[in-house]
C-alpha positions, 0 to 999 in steps of 0.5 A: 300092651306089649307083644314079645316077638320071637323068631320065625324060621324058613319063611319065604316072603318078597316085600318091596318098596320099604319092606325087605326081600326075604329068602327061606334061608333068612330069619324073619322078625316082625315089629310094629311102628312105635313099638320095641323090637328084641331078638336073641341069637345063640352062638356055638362058641363064646367070643369077646367081640360083639357086633350089631349091623345093618346089612353087612358089618362094614363101614357105616353099617356097623351100629354097635361094635364092642367087647363089653357084655352090654352096649347102647348107641341111640335106639340100638342096644346089645347084650351078651349072656350064656352064648346068646347075643340079644339085640334090640331097637326101640321106637320102631319106624317104618324105615327100620324094615330091612336086613340086619346081622349080628356077630360074635367072635374073638375079633371083628375079622373072625366073628361069626355072623347071623343074618335076619330080617325085620318087617315093621307093621304099620299098625297092630289090630288088637280087637279093642278098636271101635267096631263101628269104625274100621282101621283105615290106611291111605297108601300110594300105588307101588308101596307095600302094607303090613298089618299085625292082627293080635289074637289072645287065643292060639290057632293053627289055621291062618287066613288072609281074605278080601272081604268075607273069607271064603272062595275067591275072597281068600287070598292066602290060607295055611296051617304053617307059620308062613305062606305066600301067594302072589303079592299076598303073604302071611307070617305068624308070630305066636299071638300075632298074625302079620298080613302083607300086600306088596306093589299096591294098585288102585284096584287093591282098595277095599276091605280086608280080614285076617283070621285065626281059628282053632279046633273050636273057635275063630277070631278075625280082625278087619281093616280098610285100604285106599290106594291113590296115585298121590304122594306125600307123607302124612300122619296116621291111620284112624280108629286106633291109638297105635302109632302108624304112618300112611301116605296121602296126596299133597296139593302140589307135586314137586315139579309143579312147586319148582315150576311155580317158584321159577315163575315167581323168580322170573316175574320178579327179575322182569319187574326189577328190570323194567323198574330200573329202565324207567328210572334210567330213562327218567334221569336221562330226560331230566338231565337233557331238560336241565342242559337245554335250559342252561344253554346261553341265548343268541347275542342281541342284534346290534341295531345302531349300525343298522340305523346309521346305515339306514340313515345314510341310505335315506339321505338321498331322499331328503328335500332341500329348500332355499331360505332368502334372508334380506340384508343383514350385517355380519354381527347379526345373530342369524349369520352374515357374509364377511365385510359385505352387505347383501343377500346370504343364502342358506340351504337347509333340509326340509324336515317333515314334522308332525301336524302339531308343530307350526309350519314356520318353525325352522332349524339351521346350522351356521358353518 
């Protein structure tokens, strides 16, 4: 089902955190997320330049600037016919809420501009929802909520209530096209009653009702809101096929996520540093052990000289004995004196020998 939106004049509404602030000197239009927006603006004199802008027509705010009767850029389009300049936006999103302007003139600098405001509702309640399951919106504190209630029959009495309408439960009540009370407001676009709450708090959680009544009948639409401190985008409300956008809590706040990432990075750096230190220490120990094992040993002590010295030192301890050889001639094998016969006395050291050598074994030398 398509709902054609017409302009509403002299509507005073203050919407914050995603919804624009509107004064009674501006023109207000409504749309629904996922739907299309189209509005026409009449100019007193014709012009060749046509402009469609977000807020003021300057710089990057210019969406379309053309001399053609038709033009399109992305989701934005423009058409000029019989002094009426029509602008449109397809597939509305919540971020499309805001102030706009369109202009017509002989040149961009001389163009005459008409400002207007678009408020994008998060859902359109058309009465085809399952009555056993309310449309539910999850919102965060400080945000705003706008809901459209579609009615087939016309009505002049508009009410926005918390729970059952009546008494203190009635938030806004009017027979005009718009009304506002504190943070609550109503805007009526023939066939659709838009209700809004700004600066949501946890105490705003609960069931709400928009009601349109005529002289003989009345009809209402209900929805439910849950407001939490959590943040993070999430998809859709329940109970309707109409696209919408709500916010639910994420399991990890951005600050906590950054802290976790920093902790992991610090642990990684510490681990790599410790591993590098261990490797360097191991290499140092291996080099030390290798150098020590290859170092030359002390030269062996020469014992020959010491043995000689020891022998010389012990010579004084030798015992000498005399051996008497009886008369032998010079040519005898055991020695003689030159040309004489008689005794020849040899003096030789006594040598201690082991017990298995006979006592009469003697050694001598001949000079």
